[in-house]
C-alpha positions as CSV (number, residue, x, y, z in Angstrom):
1,M,108.8,121.0,94.9
2,A,111.2,118.0,94.1
3,E,110.7,116.4,97.5
4,E,106.9,116.3,97.0
5,E,107.4,114.8,93.6
6,V,109.6,112.0,95.2
7,V,106.9,111.3,97.8
8,K,104.2,111.2,95.1
9,R,106.2,108.8,92.9
10,R,107.2,106.5,95.9
11,T,103.5,106.3,96.8
12,M,102.6,105.3,93.2
13,N,105.4,102.7,93.2
14,L,104.3,101.3,96.5
15,E,100.8,100.9,95.0
16,R,102.3,99.2,91.9
17,A,104.2,96.7,94.1
18,R,101.0,96.0,96.1
19,L,98.9,95.4,92.9
20,F,101.4,93.5,90.8
21,G,103.9,92.1,93.2
22,R,102.1,88.9,94.3
23,D,104.2,86.9,91.9
24,K,107.7,87.5,93.3
25,E,109.3,86.8,89.9
26,R,107.1,89.2,87.9
27,V,108.9,92.2,86.5
28,I,107.1,95.4,87.3
29,V,107.5,98.8,85.7
30,F,108.3,101.3,88.4
31,I,108.5,105.1,88.0
32,C,111.8,106.9,88.4
33,E,111.8,108.6,91.8
34,C,114.4,111.3,90.9
35,G,112.1,114.2,91.8
36,D,112.1,115.8,88.4
37,S,108.4,116.3,87.5
38,G,109.3,116.1,83.8
39,C,111.0,112.7,84.1
40,R,109.2,109.9,82.3
41,E,111.8,107.2,82.8
42,T,110.9,103.8,84.2
43,V,112.8,101.1,86.0
44,L,112.1,97.4,85.7
45,L,112.3,95.5,89.0
46,T,110.6,92.6,90.8
47,A,108.6,93.4,93.9
48,P,111.4,91.9,96.2
49,Q,114.0,94.2,94.5
50,F,111.8,97.2,95.0
51,A,111.2,96.2,98.6
52,A,114.9,96.0,99.2
53,I,115.5,99.4,97.8
54,A,112.7,100.9,99.8
55,A,113.8,99.2,103.0
56,A,117.3,100.7,102.5
57,D,115.8,104.2,102.2
58,E,117.1,104.4,98.7
59,L,115.2,105.8,95.7
60,V,114.3,104.0,92.5
61,V,116.2,106.0,89.9
62,H,116.8,105.3,86.3
63,P,120.5,104.5,85.6
64,H,120.7,107.4,83.1
65,H,119.1,109.9,85.4
66,P,121.6,110.6,88.2
67,I,120.5,112.0,91.5
68,T,122.8,114.1,93.7
69,A,123.6,112.7,97.2
70,A,122.2,115.9,98.8
71,R,118.9,115.6,97.0
72,H,118.7,111.9,97.8
73,R,119.2,112.6,101.6
74,V,116.5,115.3,101.5
75,A,114.1,113.1,99.6
76,C,114.6,110.1,101.9
77,S,114.2,112.2,105.0
78,R,111.0,113.6,103.6
79,M,109.7,110.1,102.8
80,V,110.4,109.0,106.4
81,T,108.6,111.9,107.9
82,S,105.7,111.7,105.5
83,E,104.6,108.2,106.4
């Protein structure tokens, strides 16, 4: 299910931020959180950029991999209830 994929990818991205984000200027490779299990796109962000996206209940999505607003709302609500 796409929502489960989003939660899995967010969990992996949170771990990446924890492991590699001590240096606030370091660019980290994050996994696209679009929810498509076949997606292999990545997004380059610093830990503070990722934290800002997560704090706003947004998803890290590759610019060329659009996500619908409805799917985004479902995924974000799933993330909130899963923590």
